DRENTORKOL-3810 file (N, C-alpha, C; in nm, 4 decimals):
REM DRENTORKOL-3810
@n.u->0.0852; n.v->-0.1182; n.w->0.0000; ca.u->0.0000; ca.v->0.0000; ca.w->0.0000; c.u->0.0887; c.v->0.1231; c.w->0.0000
@n.u->0.0699; n.v->0.2089; n.w->-0.0956; ca.u->0.1502; ca.v->0.3315; ca.w->-0.1048; c.u->0.0806; c.v->0.4417; c.w->-0.0276
@n.u->0.1535; n.v->0.5011; n.w->0.0690; ca.u->0.0950; ca.v->0.6111; ca.w->0.1442; c.u->0.0990; c.v->0.7368; c.w->0.0591
@n.u->-0.0001; n.v->0.8212; n.w->0.0797; ca.u->-0.0121; ca.v->0.9400; ca.w->-0.0032; c.u->0.0597; c.v->1.0572; c.w->0.0621
@n.u->0.1685; n.v->1.1005; n.w->0.0006; ca.u->0.2414; ca.v->1.2184; ca.w->0.0449; c.u->0.2030; c.v->1.3307; c.w->-0.0497
@n.u->0.1652; n.v->1.4439; n.w->0.0055; ca.u->0.1204; ca.v->1.5537; ca.w->-0.0791; c.u->0.2384; c.v->1.6135; c.w->-0.1546
@n.u->0.2096; n.v->1.6722; n.w->-0.2701; ca.u->0.3159; ca.v->1.7285; ca.w->-0.3532; c.u->0.3766; c.v->1.8537; c.w->-0.2909
@n.u->0.2998; n.v->1.9251; n.w->-0.2069; ca.u->0.3546; ca.v->2.0438; ca.w->-0.1419; c.u->0.4309; c.v->2.0090; c.w->-0.0151
@n.u->0.4173; n.v->1.8858; n.w->0.0327; ca.u->0.4870; ca.v->1.8450; ca.w->0.1533; c.u->0.4167; c.v->1.8873; c.w->0.2807
@n.u->0.2906; n.v->1.9308; n.w->0.2692; ca.u->0.2143; ca.v->1.9682; ca.w->0.3878; c.u->0.0821; c.v->1.8926; c.w->0.3894
@n.u->0.0281; n.v->1.8786; n.w->0.5090; ca.u->-0.1016; ca.v->1.8130; ca.w->0.5259; c.u->-0.1680; c.v->1.8737; c.w->0.6502
@n.u->-0.2995; n.v->1.8675; n.w->0.6569; ca.u->-0.3725; ca.v->1.9193; ca.w->0.7733; c.u->-0.3287; c.v->1.8454; c.w->0.8993
@n.u->-0.3199; n.v->1.9170; n.w->1.0105; ca.u->-0.2735; ca.v->1.8564; ca.w->1.1349; c.u->-0.3716; c.v->1.7510; c.w->1.1847
@n.u->-0.5030; n.v->1.7737; n.w->1.1715; ca.u->-0.5982; ca.v->1.6732; ca.w->1.2185; c.u->-0.5916; c.v->1.5465; c.w->1.1336
@n.u->-0.5746; n.v->1.5630; n.w->1.0028; ca.u->-0.5631; ca.v->1.4471; ca.w->0.9145; c.u->-0.4337; c.v->1.3709; c.w->0.9418
@n.u->-0.3244; n.v->1.4426; n.w->0.9703; ca.u->-0.1971; ca.v->1.3762; ca.w->0.9969; c.u->-0.2033; c.v->1.2971; c.w->1.1274
@n.u->-0.2627; n.v->1.3579; n.w->1.2328; ca.u->-0.2720; ca.v->1.2869; ca.w->1.3610; c.u->-0.3537; c.v->1.1588; c.w->1.3461
@n.u->-0.4606; n.v->1.1631; n.w->1.2680; ca.u->-0.5405; ca.v->1.0446; ca.w->1.2425; c.u->-0.4629; c.v->0.9442; c.w->1.1569
@n.u->-0.3904; n.v->0.9932; n.w->1.0571; ca.u->-0.3172; ca.v->0.9058; ca.w->0.9658; c.u->-0.2096; c.v->0.8242; c.w->1.0366
@n.u->-0.1417; n.v->0.8866; n.w->1.1329; ca.u->-0.0326; ca.v->0.8165; ca.w->1.2027; c.u->-0.0790; c.v->0.7549; c.w->1.3339
@n.u->-0.2112; n.v->0.7467; n.w->1.3524; ca.u->-0.2735; ca.v->0.6747; ca.w->1.4627; c.u->-0.2501; c.v->0.7357; c.w->1.6005
@n.u->-0.2378; n.v->0.8709; n.w->1.6072; ca.u->-0.2332; ca.v->0.9366; ca.w->1.7377; c.u->-0.3735; c.v->0.9460; c.w->1.7965
@n.u->-0.4753; n.v->0.9556; n.w->1.7096; ca.u->-0.6149; ca.v->0.9548; ca.w->1.7525; c.u->-0.6891; c.v->0.8489; c.w->1.6728
@n.u->-0.8014; n.v->0.8048; n.w->1.7295; ca.u->-0.8767; ca.v->0.6974; ca.w->1.6673; c.u->-0.9526; c.v->0.7434; c.w->1.5430
@n.u->-1.0061; n.v->0.8672; n.w->1.5479; ca.u->-1.0795; ca.v->0.9205; ca.w->1.4329; c.u->-1.0313; c.v->1.0619; c.w->1.4026
@n.u->-1.0602; n.v->1.1069; n.w->1.2824; ca.u->-1.0213; ca.v->1.2424; ca.w->1.2446; c.u->-1.1060; c.v->1.3449; c.w->1.3198
@n.u->-1.2310; n.v->1.3121; n.w->1.3474; ca.u->-1.3143; ca.v->1.4072; ca.w->1.4211; c.u->-1.2650; c.v->1.4253; c.w->1.5644
@n.u->-1.2110; n.v->1.3215; n.w->1.6253; ca.u->-1.1515; ca.v->1.3351; ca.w->1.7587; c.u->-1.0302; c.v->1.4271; c.w->1.7510
@n.u->-0.9514; n.v->1.4133; n.w->1.6462; ca.u->-0.8341; ca.v->1.4996; ca.w->1.6279; c.u->-0.8765; c.v->1.6449; c.w->1.6084
@n.u->-0.9799; n.v->1.6674; n.w->1.5293; ca.u->-1.0280; ca.v->1.8037; ca.w->1.5061; c.u->-1.0857; c.v->1.8642; c.w->1.6341
@n.u->-1.1575; n.v->1.7841; n.w->1.7116; ca.u->-1.2131; ca.v->1.8318; ca.w->1.8379; c.u->-1.1016; c.v->1.8678; c.w->1.9360
@n.u->-0.9969; n.v->1.7866; n.w->1.9394; ca.u->-0.8826; ca.v->1.8159; ca.w->2.0269; c.u->-0.8165; c.v->1.9469; c.w->1.9853
@n.u->-0.8081; n.v->1.9728; n.w->1.8565; ca.u->-0.7500; ca.v->2.0989; ca.w->1.8082; c.u->-0.8353; c.v->2.2169; c.w->1.8521
@n.u->-0.9667; n.v->2.2062; n.w->1.8329; ca.u->-1.0556; ca.v->2.3151; ca.w->1.8699; c.u->-1.0561; c.v->2.3407; c.w->2.0201
@n.u->-1.0340; n.v->2.2364; n.w->2.1000; ca.u->-1.0329; ca.v->2.2503; ca.w->2.2458; c.u->-0.8999; c.v->2.3033; c.w->2.2980
@n.u->-0.8011; n.v->2.3175; n.w->2.2104; ca.u->-0.6716; ca.v->2.3705; ca.w->2.2521; c.u->-0.5763; c.v->2.2653; c.w->2.3049
@n.u->-0.6013; n.v->2.1367; n.w->2.2763; ca.u->-0.5163; ca.v->2.0293; ca.w->2.3247; c.u->-0.4036; c.v->1.9947; c.w->2.2278
@n.u->-0.3960; n.v->2.0665; n.w->2.1163; ca.u->-0.2925; ca.v->2.0396; ca.w->2.0158; c.u->-0.2117; c.v->2.1665; c.w->1.9922
@n.u->-0.0796; n.v->2.1524; n.w->1.9953; ca.u->0.0088; ca.v->2.2636; ca.w->1.9641; c.u->0.1072; c.v->2.2181; c.w->1.8574
@n.u->0.1304; n.v->2.3063; n.w->1.7610; ca.u->0.2289; ca.v->2.2808; ca.w->1.6562; c.u->0.3380; c.v->2.3854; c.w->1.6711
@n.u->0.4579; n.v->2.3408; n.w->1.6970; ca.u->0.5731; ca.v->2.4289; ca.w->1.7204; c.u->0.5440; c.v->2.5308; c.w->1.8306
@n.u->0.4746; n.v->2.4867; n.w->1.9359; ca.u->0.4473; ca.v->2.5721; ca.w->2.0512; c.u->0.3256; c.v->2.6613; c.w->2.0396
@n.u->0.2599; n.v->2.6643; n.w->1.9265; ca.u->0.1424; ca.v->2.7491; ca.w->1.9051; c.u->0.0177; c.v->2.6618; c.w->1.8976
@n.u->-0.0949; n.v->2.7140; n.w->1.9522; ca.u->-0.2218; ca.v->2.6421; ca.w->1.9419; c.u->-0.2575; c.v->2.6192; c.w->1.7963
@n.u->-0.3043; n.v->2.4998; n.w->1.7672; ca.u->-0.3319; ca.v->2.4643; ca.w->1.6277; c.u->-0.4814; c.v->2.4526; c.w->1.6024
@n.u->-0.5229; n.v->2.5013; n.w->1.4871; ca.u->-0.6583; ca.v->2.4781; ca.w->1.4383; c.u->-0.6537; c.v->2.3492; c.w->1.3567
@n.u->-0.7691; n.v->2.2836; n.w->1.3362; ca.u->-0.7677; ca.v->2.1558; ca.w->1.2631; c.u->-0.7090; c.v->2.1644; c.w->1.1227
@n.u->-0.7258; n.v->2.2768; n.w->1.0547; ca.u->-0.6795; ca.v->2.2886; ca.w->0.9157; c.u->-0.5358; c.v->2.3386; c.w->0.9043
@n.u->-0.4677; n.v->2.3592; n.w->1.0168; ca.u->-0.3299; ca.v->2.4086; ca.w->1.0093; c.u->-0.2413; c.v->2.3044; c.w->0.9407
@n.u->-0.1536; n.v->2.3526; n.w->0.8547; ca.u->-0.0656; ca.v->2.2636; ca.w->0.7794; c.u->0.0562; c.v->2.2259; c.w->0.8630
@n.u->0.0963; n.v->2.0989; n.w->0.8534; ca.u->0.2203; ca.v->2.0530; ca.w->0.9151; c.u->0.3100; c.v->1.9988; c.w->0.8052
@n.u->0.4395; n.v->2.0135; n.w->0.8269; ca.u->0.5380; ca.v->1.9620; ca.w->0.7302; c.u->0.6461; c.v->1.8894; c.w->0.8068
@n.u->0.7344; n.v->1.8261; n.w->0.7377; ca.u->0.8429; ca.v->1.7506; ca.w->0.8011; c.u->0.9240; c.v->1.8436; c.w->0.8904
@n.u->0.9539; n.v->1.7979; n.w->1.0129; ca.u->1.0316; ca.v->1.8757; ca.w->1.1078; c.u->0.9488; c.v->1.9499; c.w->1.2103
@n.u->0.8167; n.v->1.9609; n.w->1.1912; ca.u->0.7303; ca.v->2.0289; ca.w->1.2876; c.u->0.7115; c.v->1.9422; c.w->1.4120
@n.u->0.7033; n.v->2.0089; n.w->1.5296; ca.u->0.6766; ca.v->1.9387; ca.w->1.6549; c.u->0.5282; c.v->1.9520; c.w->1.6872
@n.u->0.4631; n.v->1.8394; n.w->1.7119; ca.u->0.3209; ca.v->1.8371; ca.w->1.7449; c.u->0.3069; c.v->1.7846; c.w->1.8876
@n.u->0.2389; n.v->1.8642; n.w->1.9728; ca.u->0.2104; ca.v->1.8232; ca.w->2.1109; c.u->0.0604; c.v->1.8003; c.w->2.1221
@n.u->0.0235; n.v->1.6833; n.w->2.1707; ca.u->-0.1162; ca.v->1.6456; ca.w->2.1831; c.u->-0.1413; c.v->1.5957; c.w->2.3245
@n.u->-0.2375; n.v->1.6568; n.w->2.3940; ca.u->-0.2800; ca.v->1.6065; ca.w->2.5240; c.u->-0.4066; c.v->1.5276; c.w->2.5000
@n.u->-0.3968; n.v->1.3941; n.w->2.5135; ca.u->-0.5088; ca.v->1.3062; ca.w->2.4805; c.u->-0.5034; c.v->1.1842; c.w->2.5711
@n.u->-0.6178; n.v->1.1399; n.w->2.6168; ca.u->-0.6305; ca.v->1.0196; ca.w->2.6998; c.u->-0.5466; c.v->1.0287; c.w->2.8265
@n.u->-0.5413; n.v->1.1478; n.w->2.8852; ca.u->-0.4746; ca.v->1.1640; ca.w->3.0128; c.u->-0.3242; c.v->1.1750; c.w->3.0091
@n.u->-0.2642; n.v->1.1842; n.w->2.8911; ca.u->-0.1197; ca.v->1.2001; ca.w->2.8832; c.u->-0.0825; c.v->1.2893; c.w->2.7654
@n.u->0.0380; n.v->1.3430; n.w->2.7729; ca.u->0.0852; ca.v->1.4307; ca.w->2.6661; c.u->0.1724; c.v->1.3515; c.w->2.5704
@n.u->0.1447; n.v->1.3666; n.w->2.4423; ca.u->0.2259; ca.v->1.3042; ca.w->2.3371; c.u->0.3027; c.v->1.4149; c.w->2.2677
@n.u->0.4338; n.v->1.3988; n.w->2.2565; ca.u->0.5197; ca.v->1.4948; ca.w->2.1870; c.u->0.5842; c.v->1.4199; c.w->2.0712
@n.u->0.5494; n.v->1.4586; n.w->1.9492; ca.u->0.6023; ca.v->1.3902; ca.w->1.8310; c.u->0.6550; c.v->1.4927; c.w->1.7311
@n.u->0.7521; n.v->1.4496; n.w->1.6529; ca.u->0.8077; ca.v->1.5319; ca.w->1.5455; c.u->0.7688; c.v->1.4658; c.w->1.4140
@n.u->0.7188; n.v->1.5455; n.w->1.3210; ca.u->0.6750; ca.v->1.4950; ca.w->1.1907; c.u->0.7980; c.v->1.4596; c.w->1.1077
@n.u->0.8095; n.v->1.3323; n.w->1.0692; ca.u->0.9155; ca.v->1.2904; ca.w->0.9776; c.u->0.8673; c.v->1.2959; c.w->0.8330
@n.u->0.7406; n.v->1.2524; n.w->0.8144; ca.u->0.6846; ca.v->1.2475; ca.w->0.6794; c.u->0.5360; c.v->1.2784; c.w->0.6868
@n.u->0.4890; n.v->1.3808; n.w->0.6148; ca.u->0.3452; ca.v->1.4111; ca.w->0.6167; c.u->0.2677; c.v->1.3145; c.w->0.5272
@n.u->0.1716; n.v->1.2447; n.w->0.5853; ca.u->0.0853; ca.v->1.1541; ca.w->0.5092; c.u->-0.0591; c.v->1.1953; c.w->0.5339
@n.u->-0.1432; n.v->1.1833; n.w->0.4317; ca.u->-0.2824; ca.v->1.2258; ca.w->0.4453; c.u->-0.3791; c.v->1.1091; c.w->0.4517
@n.u->-0.3342; n.v->0.9893; n.w->0.4193; ca.u->-0.4199; ca.v->0.8708; ca.w->0.4263; c.u->-0.3758; c.v->0.7859; c.w->0.5450
@n.u->-0.4695; n.v->0.7200; n.w->0.6111; ca.u->-0.4382; ca.v->0.6367; ca.w->0.7272; c.u->-0.3503; c.v->0.5202; c.w->0.6841
@n.u->-0.2439; n.v->0.4982; n.w->0.7595; ca.u->-0.1481; ca.v->0.3942; ca.w->0.7260; c.u->-0.1416; c.v->0.2935; c.w->0.8394
@n.u->-0.0806; n.v->0.1795; n.w->0.8118; ca.u->-0.0645; ca.v->0.0762; ca.w->0.9127; c.u->0.0320; c.v->0.1190; c.w->1.0224
@n.u->0.0296; n.v->0.0479; n.w->1.1335; ca.u->0.1115; ca.v->0.0844; ca.w->1.2486; c.u->0.2621; c.v->0.0853; c.w->1.2184
@n.u->0.3162; n.v->-0.0136; n.w->1.1443; ca.u->0.4605; ca.v->-0.0082; ca.w->1.1153; c.u->0.4990; c.v->0.1137; c.w->1.0305
@n.u->0.4157; n.v->0.1500; n.w->0.9338; ca.u->0.4430; ca.v->0.2665; ca.w->0.8499; c.u->0.4242; c.v->0.3943; c.w->0.9302
@n.u->0.3222; n.v->0.3961; n.w->1.0174; ca.u->0.2975; ca.v->0.5141; ca.w->1.1002; c.u->0.4168; c.v->0.5431; c.w->1.1908
@n.u->0.4811; n.v->0.4387; n.w->1.2415; ca.u->0.5983; ca.v->0.4571; ca.w->1.3274; c.u->0.7136; c.v->0.5216; c.w->1.2515
@n.u->0.7189; n.v->0.5010; n.w->1.1213; ca.u->0.8245; ca.v->0.5607; ca.w->1.0388; c.u->0.7936; c.v->0.7064; c.w->1.0035
@n.u->0.6696; n.v->0.7503; n.w->1.0234; ca.u->0.6283; ca.v->0.8856; ca.w->0.9853; c.u->0.6463; c.v->0.9870; c.w->1.0973
@n.u->0.6888; n.v->0.9417; n.w->1.2153; ca.u->0.7040; ca.v->1.0340; ca.w->1.3282; c.u->0.8180; c.v->0.9904; c.w->1.4173
@n.u->0.8678; n.v->1.0862; n.w->1.4954; ca.u->0.9669; ca.v->1.0600; ca.w->1.6003; c.u->0.8963; c.v->1.0891; c.w->1.7316
@n.u->0.8831; n.v->0.9881; n.w->1.8168; ca.u->0.8086; ca.v->1.0024; ca.w->1.9419; c.u->0.9020; c.v->1.0449; c.w->2.0541
@n.u->0.8849; n.v->1.1680; n.w->2.1042; ca.u->0.9632; ca.v->1.2216; ca.w->2.2153; c.u->0.8793; c.v->1.2315; c.w->2.3423
@n.u->0.7706; n.v->1.1548; n.w->2.3495; ca.u->0.6784; ca.v->1.1627; ca.w->2.4622; c.u->0.7420; c.v->1.1060; c.w->2.5885
@n.u->0.7062; n.v->1.1641; n.w->2.7043; ca.u->0.7502; ca.v->1.1029; ca.w->2.8293; c.u->0.6795; c.v->0.9685; c.w->2.8460
@n.u->0.7395; n.v->0.8755; n.w->2.9184; ca.u->0.6741; ca.v->0.7454; ca.w->2.9338; c.u->0.5427; c.v->0.7601; c.w->3.0102
@n.u->0.4451; n.v->0.6737; n.w->2.9811; ca.u->0.3178; ca.v->0.6826; ca.w->3.0522; c.u->0.3384; c.v->0.6485; c.w->3.2000
@n.u->0.2567; n.v->0.7055; n.w->3.2887; ca.u->0.2736; ca.v->0.6760; ca.w->3.4304; c.u->0.2426; c.v->0.5295; c.w->3.4606
@n.u->0.3155; n.v->0.4735; n.w->3.5552; ca.u->0.2901; ca.v->0.3359; ca.w->3.5959; c.u->0.1570; c.v->0.3315; c.w->3.6708
@n.u->0.0950; n.v->0.2161; n.w->3.6825; ca.u->-0.0319; ca.v->0.2077; ca.w->3.7546; c.u->-0.0216; c.v->0.2553; c.w->3.8997
@n.u->0.0945; n.v->0.2359; n.w->3.9619; ca.u->0.1137; ca.v->0.2812; ca.w->4.0999; c.u->0.1132; c.v->0.4337; c.w->4.1043
@n.u->0.1826; n.v->0.4982; n.w->4.0109; ca.u->0.1857; ca.v->0.6444; ca.w->4.0063; c.u->0.0474; c.v->0.7009; c.w->3.9744
@n.u->-0.0257; n.v->0.6354; n.w->3.8863; ca.u->-0.1584; ca.v->0.6827; ca.w->3.8496; c.u->-0.2547; c.v->0.6708; c.w->3.9679
@n.u->-0.2382; n.v->0.5689; n.w->4.0523; ca.u->-0.3264; ca.v->0.5502; ca.w->4.1665; c.u->-0.3005; c.v->0.6547; c.w->4.2747
@n.u->-0.1762; n.v->0.7032; n.w->4.2848; ca.u->-0.1410; ca.v->0.7998; ca.w->4.3879; c.u->-0.2053; c.v->0.9355; c.w->4.3614
@n.u->-0.2349; n.v->0.9658; n.w->4.2383; ca.u->-0.2863; ca.v->1.0970; ca.w->4.2020; c.u->-0.4182; c.v->1.1276; c.w->4.2715
@n.u->-0.4945; n.v->1.0307; n.w->4.3082; ca.u->-0.6202; ca.v->1.0553; ca.w->4.3777; c.u->-0.7280; c.v->1.1057; c.w->4.2834
@n.u->-0.8107; n.v->1.0190; n.w->4.2352; ca.u->-0.9136; ca.v->1.0551; ca.w->4.1391; c.u->-1.0477; c.v->1.0637; c.w->4.2123
@n.u->-1.1147; n.v->1.1765; n.w->4.1969; ca.u->-1.2450; ca.v->1.1971; ca.w->4.2602; c.u->-1.3552; c.v->1.1750; c.w->4.1569
@n.u->-1.4685; n.v->1.1309; n.w->4.2058; ca.u->-1.5838; ca.v->1.1134; ca.w->4.1183; c.u->-1.6297; c.v->1.2484; c.w->4.0663
@n.u->-1.6742; n.v->1.2496; n.w->3.9427; ca.u->-1.7225; ca.v->1.3724; ca.w->3.8827; c.u->-1.8487; c.v->1.4175; c.w->3.9566
@n.u->-1.8530; n.v->1.5458; n.w->3.9926; ca.u->-1.9689; ca.v->1.6001; ca.w->4.0610; c.u->-1.9659; c.v->1.5808; c.w->4.2118
@n.u->-1.8535; n.v->1.5316; n.w->4.2645; ca.u->-1.8441; ca.v->1.5065; ca.w->4.4088; c.u->-1.8198; c.v->1.6349; c.w->4.4866
@n.u->-1.7941; n.v->1.7450; n.w->4.4199; ca.u->-1.7702; ca.v->1.8712; ca.w->4.4882; c.u->-1.6274; c.v->1.8824; c.w->4.5378
@n.u->-1.6032; n.v->1.9845; n.w->4.6182; ca.u->-1.4694; ca.v->2.0068; ca.w->4.6722; c.u->-1.4397; c.v->1.9052; c.w->4.7806
@n.u->-1.3114; n.v->1.8686; n.w->4.7963; ca.u->-1.2780; ca.v->1.7741; ca.w->4.9026; c.u->-1.2935; c.v->1.8388; c.w->5.0406
@n.u->-1.3309; n.v->1.7564; n.w->5.1366; ca.u->-1.3401; ca.v->1.8055; ca.w->5.2738; c.u->-1.1989; c.v->1.8184; c.w->5.3299
@n.u->-1.1890; n.v->1.8782; n.w->5.4485; ca.u->-1.0587; ca.v->1.8962; ca.w->5.5114; c.u->-0.9931; c.v->1.7602; c.w->5.5364
@n.u->-1.0710; n.v->1.6642; n.w->5.5806; ca.u->-1.0188; ca.v->1.5290; ca.w->5.6040; c.u->-0.9670; c.v->1.4666; c.w->5.4741
@n.u->-1.0453; n.v->1.4795; n.w->5.3663; ca.u->-1.0037; ca.v->1.4235; ca.w->5.2377; c.u->-0.8773; c.v->1.4928; c.w->5.1865
@n.u->-0.8668; n.v->1.6260; n.w->5.2089; ca.u->-0.7459; ca.v->1.6982; ca.w->5.1668; c.u->-0.6242; c.v->1.6449; c.w->5.2402
@n.u->-0.6373; n.v->1.6197; n.w->5.3715; ca.u->-0.5255; ca.v->1.5644; ca.w->5.4492; c.u->-0.4848; c.v->1.4274; c.w->5.3968
@n.u->-0.5822; n.v->1.3448; n.w->5.3627; ca.u->-0.5516; ca.v->1.2124; ca.w->5.3086; c.u->-0.4806; c.v->1.2235; c.w->5.1737
@n.u->-0.5253; n.v->1.3143; n.w->5.0911; ca.u->-0.4611; ca.v->1.3348; ca.w->4.9603; c.u->-0.3173; c.v->1.3812; c.w->4.9794
@n.u->-0.2966; n.v->1.4757; n.w->5.0698; ca.u->-0.1615; ca.v->1.5264; ca.w->5.0950; c.u->-0.0713; c.v->1.4167; c.w->5.1504
@n.u->-0.1247; n.v->1.3310; n.w->5.2367; ca.u->-0.0413; ca.v->1.2231; ca.w->5.2916; c.u->-0.0047; c.v->1.1220; c.w->5.1835
@n.u->-0.0960; n.v->1.0980; n.w->5.0873; ca.u->-0.0645; ca.v->1.0085; ca.w->4.9757; c.u->0.0454; c.v->1.0655; c.w->4.8873
@n.u->0.0452; n.v->1.1960; n.w->4.8745; ca.u->0.1471; ca.v->1.2618; ca.w->4.7923; c.u->0.2794; c.v->1.2752; c.w->4.8657
@n.u->0.2822; n.v->1.2413; n.w->4.9937; ca.u->0.4052; ca.v->1.2461; ca.w->5.0694; c.u->0.4356; c.v->1.3813; c.w->5.1291
@n.u->0.3360; n.v->1.4657; n.w->5.1407; ca.u->0.3544; ca.v->1.5981; ca.w->5.1990; c.u->0.3004; c.v->1.5975; c.w->5.3407
@n.u->0.3617; n.v->1.6744; n.w->5.4322; ca.u->0.3137; ca.v->1.6752; ca.w->5.5714; c.u->0.1800; c.v->1.7440; c.w->5.5869
END
């Protein structure tokens, strides 16, 4: 399968993120752009912003930040081995399950923590 590289060497950021499998769908990528969760070279990106080889794309998605550098702009979705060749992943490693459990996750709509709950959270974080 030949991946489609544009003749100008640029492609939309939402299409590229979907093509290299950073997001599951292109609409999720576009929504992340509109919400301000995507930055290209340090600037907030709109879904139609063009990316080219060498651009740094930062995406906050699924509870973690992904930092990738565009090696090759592709506009069609490619397989995982080809997608790995289209980017350089500089992301920090995902948190271990132990680290994720320490963060203290509250139920949505539970309101502000009580004084007792704040003390418990602080003790979990290792603060006096």
